[in-house]
C-alpha positions in Angstrom: -0.2 -0.2 -0.2 3.0 2.4 0.5 4.7 1.9 -2.5 1.0 2.5 -4.2 0.9 5.8 -2.3 4.5 6.9 -3.3 4.0 6.3 -7.1 0.5 8.2 -6.9 2.6 11.1 -5.4 5.5 10.5 -7.5 2.6 10.8 -11.0 0.6 14.0 -9.2 4.1 15.9 -8.8 5.4 15.2 -12.3 2.2 16.4 -13.8 2.9 19.6 -11.8 6.1 20.5 -13.4 4.1 20.6 -16.7 1.5 23.3 -15.7 1.9 26.1 -17.5 1.2 28.7 -15.0 0.6 31.7 -17.2 -3.3 31.7 -17.3 -3.3 35.4 -18.1 -1.2 35.7 -20.9 -2.6 32.3 -22.7 -6.3 33.2 -21.9 -5.5 36.8 -23.8 -3.7 34.8 -26.4 -6.7 32.6 -27.2 -9.1 35.0 -26.9 -7.5 37.3 -29.5 -7.4 34.5 -32.0 -9.1 34.3 -35.2 -10.1 30.4 -34.2 -12.2 32.0 -31.0 -13.5 35.0 -33.1 -14.7 32.1 -35.7 -16.5 30.0 -32.5 -18.2 33.4 -31.3 -19.8 33.6 -34.5 -20.8 30.2 -34.9 -22.4 30.3 -31.3 -24.2 33.6 -32.6 -25.8 31.6 -35.7 -26.7 28.6 -33.8 -28.1 30.9 -31.5 -30.4 32.6 -33.6 -30.9 29.4 -35.8 -32.5 27.3 -33.1 -34.0 30.2 -31.1 -31.8 29.8 -28.0 -29.5 32.0 -26.0 -26.0 32.5 -26.5 -25.2 30.6 -23.5 -27.0 27.6 -24.4 -25.6 27.9 -27.8 -22.3 28.0 -26.9 -22.8 25.4 -24.5 -23.9 23.0 -27.4 -20.9 23.9 -29.4 -18.6 23.2 -26.4 -20.5 19.7 -25.8 -19.7 19.0 -29.5 -16.2 19.7 -29.5 -15.9 17.7 -26.5 -17.6 14.6 -27.9 -15.8 14.9 -31.2 -12.4 14.6 -28.8 -13.8 12.1 -27.0 -14.7 10.2 -30.0 -11.4 10.4 -31.3 -9.7 9.3 -28.3 -11.6 6.4 -28.0 -10.9 5.5 -31.7 -7.1 5.9 -31.4 -7.1 4.1 -27.8 -8.9 1.0 -29.4 -6.5 1.2 -32.4 -3.7 1.2 -30.5 -5.1 -1.9 -28.5 -5.7 -3.8 -31.4 -2.5 -3.5 -32.7 -0.8 -4.4 -29.3 -3.2 -7.4 -29.3 -2.2 -8.6 -32.7 1.8 -7.7 -32.1 1.0 -10.0 -28.6 -0.8 -12.7 -30.5 2.0 -12.9 -33.0 4.5 -13.0 -30.5 2.8 -16.0 -29.0 2.6 -17.5 -32.3 6.1 -18.0 -32.8 
């Protein structure tokens, strides 16, 4: 049990090193980007076309983007698992 706690602590500490603390600078940069401008326009178009608030439209856009990301993450993971299984089966057959 102590070894697991030690490993968990090490994992968390290693992630801490990767965190970029310049939140304000990063937010300013992304907020001024053409991509955010395009998303903002898309939110307005969705709100108008669906007769919903901009808040609701923004939530739908973000949920759709997250779902796309999740789908592709799952797909890539499954592809990797399938390849590993194939490789392992190949190793066991030799």
